[in-house]
MOPAC internal coordinates of N, CA, C and O (Angstrom, degrees):
PM7 1SCF
backbone

  N    0.0000 0     0.00 0     0.00 0    0    0    0
  C    1.4569 1     0.00 0     0.00 0    1    0    0
  C    1.5245 1   111.01 1     0.00 0    2    1    0
  O    1.2310 1   120.41 1   136.03 1    3    2    1
  N    1.3410 1   116.83 1   -43.97 1    3    2    1
  C    1.4631 1   120.28 1  -178.78 1    5    3    2
  C    1.5243 1   110.96 1   -68.28 1    6    5    3
  O    1.2310 1   120.26 1   144.30 1    7    6    5
  N    1.3407 1   117.11 1   -35.70 1    7    6    5
  C    1.4603 1   120.34 1   178.15 1    9    7    6
  C    1.5185 1   110.67 1   -66.07 1   10    9    7
  O    1.2310 1   120.59 1   141.80 1   11   10    9
  N    1.3226 1   116.48 1   -38.20 1   11   10    9
  C    1.4603 1   120.99 1   178.39 1   13   11   10
  C    1.5316 1   110.81 1   -65.10 1   14   13   11
  O    1.2310 1   120.13 1   141.81 1   15   14   13
  N    1.3061 1   117.35 1   -38.19 1   15   14   13
  C    1.4616 1   121.46 1   179.02 1   17   15   14
  C    1.5269 1   111.15 1   -68.00 1   18   17   15
  O    1.2310 1   120.56 1   143.15 1   19   18   17
  N    1.3394 1   116.54 1   -36.85 1   19   18   17
  C    1.4673 1   120.14 1   176.94 1   21   19   18
  C    1.5206 1   110.78 1   -64.32 1   22   21   19
  O    1.2310 1   120.58 1   140.91 1   23   22   21
  N    1.3297 1   116.50 1   -39.09 1   23   22   21
  C    1.4561 1   120.85 1   178.80 1   25   23   22
  C    1.5248 1   111.13 1   -65.32 1   26   25   23
  O    1.2310 1   120.72 1   136.60 1   27   26   25
  N    1.3205 1   116.24 1   -43.40 1   27   26   25
  C    1.4665 1   120.57 1   178.74 1   29   27   26
  C    1.5263 1   110.28 1   -63.55 1   30   29   27
  O    1.2310 1   120.15 1   137.79 1   31   30   29
  N    1.3159 1   117.32 1   -42.21 1   31   30   29
  C    1.4646 1   121.31 1   179.39 1   33   31   30
  C    1.5223 1   110.69 1   -65.15 1   34   33   31
  O    1.2310 1   120.11 1   138.09 1   35   34   33
  N    1.3262 1   117.39 1   -41.91 1   35   34   33
  C    1.4675 1   120.81 1   178.86 1   37   35   34
  C    1.5252 1   110.61 1   -64.06 1   38   37   35
  O    1.2310 1   120.13 1   139.16 1   39   38   37
  N    1.3140 1   117.35 1   -40.84 1   39   38   37
  C    1.4709 1   120.41 1   178.82 1   41   39   38
  C    1.5289 1   111.23 1   -67.16 1   42   41   39
  O    1.2310 1   120.27 1   141.70 1   43   42   41
  N    1.3186 1   117.09 1   -38.30 1   43   42   41
  C    1.4683 1   120.85 1   178.37 1   45   43   42
  C    1.5326 1   110.58 1   -64.46 1   46   45   43
  O    1.2310 1   120.58 1   137.93 1   47   46   45
  N    1.3112 1   116.51 1   -42.07 1   47   46   45
  C    1.4659 1   119.98 1   177.96 1   49   47   46
  C    1.5257 1   110.15 1   -64.58 1   50   49   47
  O    1.2310 1   120.03 1   139.99 1   51   50   49
  N    1.3273 1   117.55 1   -40.01 1   51   50   49
  C    1.4656 1   120.96 1   179.18 1   53   51   50
  C    1.5299 1   111.07 1   -64.13 1   54   53   51
  O    1.2310 1   120.38 1   139.04 1   55   54   53
  N    1.3173 1   116.88 1   -40.96 1   55   54   53
  C    1.4703 1   120.12 1   178.43 1   57   55   54
  C    1.5266 1   110.73 1   -66.19 1   58   57   55
  O    1.2310 1   120.45 1   139.48 1   59   58   57
  N    1.3295 1   116.74 1   -40.52 1   59   58   57
  C    1.4657 1   119.71 1   178.85 1   61   59   58
  C    1.5284 1   111.57 1   -66.30 1   62   61   59
  O    1.2310 1   120.35 1   148.61 1   63   62   61
  N    1.3365 1   116.94 1   -31.39 1   63   62   61
  C    1.4579 1   119.87 1   177.37 1   65   63   62
  C    1.5174 1   112.16 1   -67.35 1   66   65   63
  O    1.2310 1   119.70 1   159.70 1   67   66   65
  N    1.3134 1   118.17 1   -20.30 1   67   66   65
  C    1.4602 1   121.08 1   176.02 1   69   67   66
  C    1.5258 1   112.13 1   -98.45 1   70   69   67
  O    1.2310 1   119.87 1   149.84 1   71   70   69
  N    1.3229 1   117.85 1   -30.16 1   71   70   69
  C    1.4655 1   120.63 1  -178.40 1   73   71   70
  C    1.5320 1   110.88 1   -71.64 1   74   73   71
  O    1.2310 1   119.84 1   137.40 1   75   74   73
  N    1.3064 1   117.92 1   -42.60 1   75   74   73
  C    1.4724 1   120.80 1  -176.93 1   77   75   74
  C    1.5249 1   111.39 1   -63.01 1   78   77   75
  O    1.2310 1   118.07 1   131.36 1   79   78   77
  N    1.3519 1   121.28 1   -48.64 1   79   78   77
  C    1.4659 1   118.93 1   175.48 1   81   79   78
  C    1.5274 1   112.88 1   -65.26 1   82   81   79
  O    1.2310 1   120.23 1   149.48 1   83   82   81
  N    1.3254 1   117.16 1   -30.52 1   83   82   81
  C    1.4684 1   119.77 1   176.69 1   85   83   82
  C    1.5183 1   111.28 1   -65.08 1   86   85   83
  O    1.2310 1   120.48 1   137.22 1   87   86   85
  N    1.3239 1   116.69 1   -42.78 1   87   86   85
  C    1.4683 1   119.95 1   176.44 1   89   87   86
  C    1.5259 1   111.16 1   -66.26 1   90   89   87
  O    1.2310 1   120.18 1   142.00 1   91   90   89
  N    1.3213 1   117.26 1   -38.00 1   91   90   89
  C    1.4589 1   121.28 1   176.86 1   93   91   90
  C    1.5251 1   110.69 1   -60.39 1   94   93   91
  O    1.2310 1   120.37 1   134.89 1   95   94   93
  N    1.3336 1   116.90 1   -45.11 1   95   94   93
  C    1.4616 1   120.72 1   178.30 1   97   95   94
  C    1.5234 1   111.11 1   -64.92 1   98   97   95
  O    1.2310 1   120.23 1   141.60 1   99   98   97
  N    1.3172 1   117.17 1   -38.40 1   99   98   97
  C    1.4684 1   121.56 1   179.39 1  101   99   98
  C    1.5234 1   110.78 1   -64.20 1  102  101   99
  O    1.2310 1   120.23 1   132.95 1  103  102  101
  N    1.3331 1   117.16 1   -47.05 1  103  102  101
  C    1.4654 1   119.89 1  -179.91 1  105  103  102
  C    1.5316 1   111.25 1   -67.30 1  106  105  103
  O    1.2310 1   120.21 1   146.20 1  107  106  105
  N    1.3157 1   117.21 1   -33.80 1  107  106  105
  C    1.4573 1   120.24 1   176.23 1  109  107  106
  C    1.5173 1   111.50 1   -64.58 1  110  109  107
  O    1.2310 1   120.49 1   137.12 1  111  110  109
  N    1.3289 1   116.67 1   -42.88 1  111  110  109
  C    1.4615 1   120.55 1   177.43 1  113  111  110
  C    1.5211 1   110.74 1   -62.77 1  114  113  111
  O    1.2310 1   120.36 1   137.67 1  115  114  113
  N    1.3306 1   116.91 1   -42.33 1  115  114  113
  C    1.4642 1   119.98 1   179.44 1  117  115  114
  C    1.5247 1   111.57 1   -64.62 1  118  117  115
  O    1.2310 1   119.98 1   143.34 1  119  118  117
  N    1.3290 1   117.64 1   -36.66 1  119  118  117
  C    1.4715 1   121.09 1   177.52 1  121  119  118
  C    1.5208 1   111.48 1   -64.26 1  122  121  119
  O    1.2310 1   120.64 1   137.13 1  123  122  121
  N    1.3353 1   116.39 1   -42.87 1  123  122  121
  C    1.4653 1   120.16 1   177.71 1  125  123  122
  C    1.5199 1   110.72 1   -64.75 1  126  125  123
  O    1.2310 1   120.74 1   136.67 1  127  126  125
  N    1.3232 1   116.19 1   -43.33 1  127  126  125
  C    1.4636 1   120.99 1  -179.83 1  129  127  126
  C    1.5211 1   111.02 1   -62.74 1  130  129  127
  O    1.2310 1   120.22 1   136.62 1  131  130  129
  N    1.3242 1   117.19 1   -43.38 1  131  130  129
  C    1.4636 1   120.74 1  -179.48 1  133  131  130
  C    1.5266 1   112.16 1   -65.65 1  134  133  131
  O    1.2310 1   119.95 1   140.49 1  135  134  133
  N    1.3315 1   117.71 1   -39.51 1  135  134  133
  C    1.4635 1   118.65 1   179.86 1  137  135  134
  C    1.5276 1   110.47 1   -67.81 1  138  137  135
  O    1.2310 1   119.81 1   142.27 1  139  138  137
  N    1.3206 1   117.96 1   -37.73 1  139  138  137
  C    1.4651 1   120.14 1   175.54 1  141  139  138
  C    1.5297 1   111.20 1   -66.69 1  142  141  139
  O    1.2310 1   120.56 1   138.42 1  143  142  141
  N    1.3340 1   116.54 1   -41.58 1  143  142  141
  C    1.4640 1   119.70 1  -179.99 1  145  143  142
  C    1.5213 1   111.37 1   -63.29 1  146  145  143
  O    1.2310 1   120.10 1   134.99 1  147  146  145
  N    1.3295 1   117.41 1   -45.01 1  147  146  145
  C    1.4652 1   120.23 1   179.99 1  149  147  146
  C    1.5212 1   111.34 1   -63.03 1  150  149  147
  O    1.2310 1   120.50 1   143.14 1  151  150  149
  N    1.3261 1   116.65 1   -36.86 1  151  150  149
  C    1.4635 1   119.74 1   179.59 1  153  151  150
  C    1.5257 1   110.79 1   -66.22 1  154  153  151
  O    1.2310 1   120.04 1   130.33 1  155  154  153
  N    1.3231 1   117.54 1   -49.67 1  155  154  153
  C    1.4638 1   119.99 1  -177.28 1  157  155  154
  C    1.5209 1   112.62 1   -73.56 1  158  157  155
  O    1.2310 1   119.66 1   150.50 1  159  158  157
  N    1.3245 1   118.26 1   -29.50 1  159  158  157
  C    1.4693 1   119.27 1   179.01 1  161  159  158
  C    1.5255 1   111.81 1   -75.13 1  162  161  159
  O    1.2310 1   119.64 1   158.84 1  163  162  161
  N    1.3315 1   118.29 1   -21.16 1  163  162  161
  C    1.4643 1   120.04 1   179.49 1  165  163  162
  C    1.5271 1   112.08 1   -74.55 1  166  165  163
  O    1.2310 1   119.24 1   168.03 1  167  166  165
  N    1.3193 1   119.06 1   -11.97 1  167  166  165
  C    1.4658 1   120.97 1   176.26 1  169  167  166
  C    1.5184 1   111.85 1   -69.75 1  170  169  167
  O    1.2310 1   119.36 1   157.06 1  171  170  169
  N    1.3179 1   118.82 1   -22.94 1  171  170  169
  C    1.4594 1   121.17 1   179.67 1  173  171  170
  C    1.5144 1   113.13 1   -81.62 1  174  173  171
  O    1.2310 1   119.33 1   166.02 1  175  174  173
  N    1.3217 1   118.89 1   -13.98 1  175  174  173
  C    1.4577 1   122.88 1  -177.59 1  177  175  174
  C    1.5321 1   108.30 1  -103.87 1  178  177  175
  O    1.2310 1   120.72 1   -63.77 1  179  178  177
  N    1.3473 1   116.23 1   116.23 1  179  178  177
  C    1.4675 1   120.25 1  -177.96 1  181  179  178
  C    1.5214 1   112.67 1   -74.42 1  182  181  179
  O    1.2310 1   119.68 1   162.23 1  183  182  181
  N    1.3253 1   118.22 1   -17.77 1  183  182  181
  C    1.4585 1   120.74 1  -177.55 1  185  183  182
  C    1.5315 1   112.21 1   -81.10 1  186  185  183
  O    1.2310 1   120.19 1   168.94 1  187  186  185
  N    1.3277 1   117.24 1   -11.06 1  187  186  185
  C    1.4656 1   120.92 1  -175.03 1  189  187  186
  C    1.5300 1   109.22 1  -118.47 1  190  189  187
  O    1.2310 1   120.73 1   -42.55 1  191  190  189
  N    1.3168 1   116.22 1   137.45 1  191  190  189
  C    1.4620 1   120.80 1   173.04 1  193  191  190
  C    1.5262 1   108.27 1   -86.99 1  194  193  191
  O    1.2310 1   120.29 1   -55.98 1  195  194  193
  N    1.3411 1   117.05 1   124.02 1  195  194  193
  C    1.4737 1   118.56 1  -178.26 1  197  195  194
  C    1.5285 1   111.42 1   -65.73 1  198  197  195
  O    1.2310 1   120.68 1   -50.82 1  199  198  197
  N    1.3070 1   116.30 1   129.18 1  199  198  197
  C    1.4681 1   121.92 1   172.28 1  201  199  198
  C    1.5226 1   108.55 1  -137.58 1  202  201  199
  O    1.2310 1   121.66 1   -36.87 1  203  202  201
  N    1.3154 1   114.43 1   143.13 1  203  202  201
  C    1.4622 1   120.29 1  -176.16 1  205  203  202
  C    1.5226 1   109.93 1   -89.47 1  206  205  203
  O    1.2310 1   120.09 1   -43.68 1  207  206  205
  N    1.3113 1   117.43 1   136.32 1  207  206  205
  C    1.4656 1   123.53 1  -179.48 1  209  207  206
  C    1.5332 1   108.69 1   -86.21 1  210  209  207
  O    1.2310 1   121.10 1   -98.37 1  211  210  209
  N    1.3357 1   115.51 1    81.63 1  211  210  209
  C    1.4589 1   120.40 1  -175.61 1  213  211  210
  C    1.5209 1   112.97 1   -64.58 1  214  213  211
  O    1.2310 1   120.04 1   138.17 1  215  214  213
  N    1.2962 1   117.53 1   -41.83 1  215  214  213
  C    1.4666 1   120.04 1  -177.42 1  217  215  214
  C    1.5271 1   111.28 1   -63.24 1  218  217  215
  O    1.2310 1   120.56 1   135.82 1  219  218  217
  N    1.3172 1   116.54 1   -44.18 1  219  218  217
  C    1.4594 1   120.79 1   178.47 1  221  219  218
  C    1.5277 1   110.87 1   -64.45 1  222  221  219
  O    1.2310 1   120.51 1   138.51 1  223  222  221
  N    1.3367 1   116.64 1   -41.49 1  223  222  221
  C    1.4597 1   120.39 1  -179.94 1  225  223  222
  C    1.5306 1   111.06 1   -65.22 1  226  225  223
  O    1.2310 1   120.02 1   134.54 1  227  226  225
  N    1.3320 1   117.56 1   -45.46 1  227  226  225
  C    1.4674 1   120.45 1  -179.33 1  229  227  226
  C    1.5254 1   112.24 1   -66.63 1  230  229  227
  O    1.2310 1   120.55 1   141.38 1  231  230  229
  N    1.3340 1   116.56 1   -38.62 1  231  230  229
  C    1.4602 1   119.55 1   175.85 1  233  231  230
  C    1.5308 1   110.50 1   -62.65 1  234  233  231
  O    1.2310 1   120.52 1   137.94 1  235  234  233
  N    1.3197 1   116.61 1   -42.06 1  235  234  233
  C    1.4605 1   120.68 1   176.96 1  237  235  234
  C    1.5201 1   112.15 1   -63.89 1  238  237  235
  O    1.2310 1   120.60 1   140.93 1  239  238  237
  N    1.3302 1   116.45 1   -39.07 1  239  238  237
  C    1.4585 1   120.29 1   178.75 1  241  239  238
  C    1.5231 1   111.00 1   -64.82 1  242  241  239
  O    1.2310 1   120.61 1   137.89 1  243  242  241
  N    1.3196 1   116.44 1   -42.11 1  243  242  241
  C    1.4683 1   120.41 1   179.14 1  245  243  242
  C    1.5287 1   110.12 1   -65.01 1  246  245  243
  O    1.2310 1   120.33 1   137.41 1  247  246  245
  N    1.3272 1   116.97 1   -42.59 1  247  246  245
  C    1.4583 1   120.31 1   178.84 1  249  247  246
  C    1.5295 1   110.70 1   -63.04 1  250  249  247
  O    1.2310 1   120.71 1   136.03 1  251  250  249
  N    1.3306 1   116.25 1   -43.97 1  251  250  249
  C    1.4645 1   120.62 1  -179.53 1  253  251  250
  C    1.5241 1   110.81 1   -64.66 1  254  253  251
  O    1.2310 1   120.44 1   134.08 1  255  254  253
  N    1.3360 1   116.76 1   -45.92 1  255  254  253
  C    1.4685 1   120.15 1  -178.73 1  257  255  254
  C    1.5314 1   111.34 1   -64.49 1  258  257  255
  O    1.2310 1   120.29 1   140.08 1  259  258  257
  N    1.3198 1   117.04 1   -39.92 1  259  258  257
  C    1.4644 1   119.78 1  -179.92 1  261  259  258
  C    1.5301 1   110.98 1   -66.26 1  262  261  259
  O    1.2310 1   120.06 1   134.12 1  263  262  261
  N    1.3214 1   117.49 1   -45.88 1  263  262  261
  C    1.4646 1   120.14 1  -179.17 1  265  263  262
  C    1.5133 1   112.53 1   -66.81 1  266  265  263
  O    1.2310 1   120.60 1   133.06 1  267  266  265
  N    1.3322 1   116.46 1   -46.94 1  267  266  265
  C    1.4643 1   119.75 1  -179.47 1  269  267  266
  C    1.5291 1   110.73 1   -67.89 1  270  269  267
  O    1.2310 1   120.06 1   143.27 1  271  270  269
  N    1.3214 1   117.49 1   -36.73 1  271  270  269
  C    1.4592 1   120.75 1   178.30 1  273  271  270
  C    1.5158 1   112.37 1   -65.27 1  274  273  271
  O    1.2310 1   120.40 1   139.82 1  275  274  273
  N    1.3266 1   116.83 1   -40.18 1  275  274  273
  C    1.4660 1   119.81 1   178.58 1  277  275  274
  C    1.5233 1   110.65 1   -64.39 1  278  277  275
  O    1.2310 1   120.31 1   133.62 1  279  278  277
  N    1.3230 1   117.01 1   -46.38 1  279  278  277
  C    1.4685 1   120.15 1  -179.11 1  281  279  278
  C    1.5263 1   110.48 1   -65.92 1  282  281  279
  O    1.2310 1   120.33 1   137.96 1  283  282  281
  N    1.3333 1   116.98 1   -42.04 1  283  282  281
  C    1.4630 1   120.28 1   178.49 1  285  283  282
  C    1.5172 1   112.00 1   -64.03 1  286  285  283
  O    1.2310 1   120.20 1   137.77 1  287  286  285
  N    1.3253 1   117.22 1   -42.23 1  287  286  285
  C    1.4640 1   120.89 1   178.44 1  289  287  286
  C    1.5066 1   112.13 1   -66.11 1  290  289  287
  O    1.2310 1   120.71 1   139.65 1  291  290  289
  N    1.3127 1   116.24 1   -40.35 1  291  290  289
  C    1.4640 1   119.81 1   178.99 1  293  291  290
  C    1.5265 1   110.18 1   -63.34 1  294  293  291
  O    1.2310 1   120.47 1   136.03 1  295  294  293
  N    1.3348 1   116.71 1   -43.97 1  295  294  293
  C    1.4609 1   120.79 1   179.35 1  297  295  294
  C    1.5250 1   110.96 1   -64.35 1  298  297  295
  O    1.2310 1   120.54 1   137.36 1  299  298  297
  N    1.3392 1   116.57 1   -42.64 1  299  298  297
  C    1.4618 1   120.52 1  -179.33 1  301  299  298
  C    1.5259 1   111.62 1   -62.03 1  302  301  299
  O    1.2310 1   119.96 1   132.02 1  303  302  301
  N    1.3217 1   117.68 1   -47.98 1  303  302  301
  C    1.4559 1   119.79 1  -177.99 1  305  303  302
  C    1.5291 1   112.14 1   -70.29 1  306  305  303
  O    1.2310 1   120.06 1   149.15 1  307  306  305
  N    1.3305 1   117.49 1   -30.85 1  307  306  305
  C    1.4657 1   119.19 1   174.85 1  309  307  306
  C    1.5249 1   110.25 1   -67.68 1  310  309  307
  O    1.2310 1   120.37 1   135.59 1  311  310  309
  N    1.3372 1   116.91 1   -44.41 1  311  310  309
  C    1.4593 1   119.83 1   178.28 1  313  311  310
  C    1.5247 1   111.71 1   -66.63 1  314  313  311
  O    1.2310 1   120.31 1   145.94 1  315  314  313
  N    1.3323 1   117.00 1   -34.06 1  315  314  313
  C    1.4582 1   120.65 1   178.05 1  317  315  314
  C    1.5232 1   110.48 1   -65.82 1  318  317  315
  O    1.2310 1   120.76 1   141.15 1  319  318  317
  N    1.3137 1   116.16 1   -38.85 1  319  318  317
  C    1.4609 1   120.74 1   179.24 1  321  319  318
  C    1.5297 1   110.68 1   -65.81 1  322  321  319
  O    1.2310 1   120.24 1   144.29 1  323  322  321
  N    1.3247 1   117.15 1   -35.71 1  323  322  321
  C    1.4670 1   121.43 1  -179.35 1  325  323  322
  C    1.5235 1   112.73 1   -91.19 1  326  325  323
  O    1.2310 1   120.27 1  -175.82 1  327  326  325
  N    1.3248 1   117.10 1     4.18 1  327  326  325
  C    1.4622 1   123.74 1   176.70 1  329  327  326
  C    1.5322 1   112.50 1    64.15 1  330  329  327
  O    1.2310 1   120.44 1  -138.37 1  331  330  329
  N    1.3534 1   116.76 1    41.63 1  331  330  329
  C    1.4587 1   121.77 1   178.56 1  333  331  330
  C    1.5274 1   112.80 1   -98.99 1  334  333  331
  O    1.2310 1   119.61 1  -179.65 1  335  334  333
  N    1.3148 1   118.36 1     0.35 1  335  334  333
  C    1.4583 1   121.00 1  -172.87 1  337  335  334
  C    1.5272 1   110.46 1   -95.67 1  338  337  335
  O    1.2310 1   120.98 1   -11.67 1  339  338  337
  N    1.3218 1   115.74 1   168.33 1  339  338  337
  C    1.4563 1   121.77 1   178.12 1  341  339  338
  C    1.5319 1   109.90 1   -64.37 1  342  341  339
  O    1.2310 1   120.32 1   -22.61 1  343  342  341
  N    1.3269 1   117.00 1   157.39 1  343  342  341
  C    1.4774 1   119.22 1  -176.95 1  345  343  342
  C    1.5269 1   113.87 1   -57.49 1  346  345  343
  O    1.2310 1   119.20 1   147.58 1  347  346  345
  N    1.3071 1   119.13 1   -32.42 1  347  346  345
  C    1.4713 1   119.35 1  -177.73 1  349  347  346
  C    1.5278 1   112.52 1   -70.74 1  350  349  347
  O    1.2310 1   119.72 1   161.89 1  351  350  349
  N    1.3454 1   118.14 1   -18.11 1  351  350  349
  C    1.4612 1   121.31 1   179.53 1  353  351  350
  C    1.5293 1   112.85 1   -98.18 1  354  353  351
  O    1.2310 1   119.90 1   176.76 1  355  354  353
  N    1.3255 1   117.81 1    -3.24 1  355  354  353
  C    1.4574 1   120.11 1  -179.58 1  357  355  354
  C    1.5123 1   110.27 1   -72.25 1  358  357  355
  O    1.2310 1   121.07 1   -27.55 1  359  358  357
  N    1.3261 1   115.56 1   152.45 1  359  358  357
  C    1.4561 1   120.14 1  -179.85 1  361  359  358
  C    1.5257 1   109.46 1   -68.20 1  362  361  359
  O    1.2310 1   121.70 1   -40.93 1  363  362  361
  N    1.3168 1   114.35 1   139.07 1  363  362  361
  C    1.4606 1   120.51 1  -179.42 1  365  363  362
  C    1.5305 1   109.27 1   -78.26 1  366  365  363
  O    1.2310 1   121.19 1   -46.92 1  367  366  365
  N    1.3225 1   115.33 1   133.08 1  367  366  365
  C    1.4574 1   120.59 1   176.23 1  369  367  366
  C    1.5171 1   108.79 1   -88.53 1  370  369  367
  O    1.2310 1   120.12 1   -43.20 1  371  370  369
  N    1.3185 1   117.38 1   136.80 1  371  370  369
  C    1.4804 1   118.02 1   178.35 1  373  371  370
  C    1.5311 1   110.25 1   -66.67 1  374  373  371
  O    1.2310 1   121.05 1   -40.30 1  375  374  373
  N    1.3144 1   115.61 1   139.70 1  375  374  373
  C    1.4583 1   120.30 1   179.13 1  377  375  374
  C    1.5280 1   109.28 1   -76.15 1  378  377  375
  O    1.2310 1   120.83 1   -36.83 1  379  378  377
  N    1.3315 1   116.02 1   143.17 1  379  378  377
  C    1.4689 1   117.52 1   177.44 1  381  379  378
  C    1.5336 1   108.60 1   -69.75 1  382  381  379
  O    1.2310 1   119.99 1   -29.87 1  383  382  381
  N    1.3047 1   117.63 1   150.13 1  383  382  381
  C    1.4701 1   119.80 1  -179.45 1  385  383  382
  C    1.5206 1   110.70 1   -65.51 1  386  385  383
  O    1.2310 1   121.36 1   -33.65 1  387  386  385
  N    1.3298 1   115.01 1   146.35 1  387  386  385
  C    1.4663 1   120.26 1   179.54 1  389  387  386
  C    1.5321 1   109.21 1   -72.11 1  390  389  387
  O    1.2310 1   120.99 1   -39.12 1  391  390  389
  N    1.3207 1   115.71 1   140.88 1  391  390  389
  C    1.4834 1   117.43 1   178.28 1  393  391  390
  C    1.5228 1   109.87 1   -71.36 1  394  393  391
  O    1.2310 1   120.98 1   -37.64 1  395  394  393
  N    1.3092 1   115.74 1   142.36 1  395  394  393
  C    1.4616 1   120.74 1  -179.93 1  397  395  394
  C    1.5161 1   109.51 1   -81.54 1  398  397  395
  O    1.2310 1   121.31 1   -44.64 1  399  398  397
  N    1.3019 1   115.10 1   135.36 1  399  398  397
  C    1.4724 1   119.87 1  -178.27 1  401  399  398
  C    1.4939 1   112.94 1   -89.71 1  402  401  399
  O    1.2310 1   120.10 1   180.00 1  403  402  401

């Protein structure tokens, strides 16, 4: 029973390690999208001078890059461990030393 609970807890932690960066990437994408939308939608209103929200866009970009990078890196190293990647990405095996003549 205790071993089963440890397995469930480990799986829950693993899922949370992927959900949190996924949500971070999602919110970052939404921040970038909203700053672009506000900039382009302000061209239709003559009472407002269009200005781009650089800080919001850059924060969204950083959030998106961090979340997507974490998920991509996790997937890459998991596939590398299971030998699912192309030959150029496989870990290099050390060569055995040459015998002395």
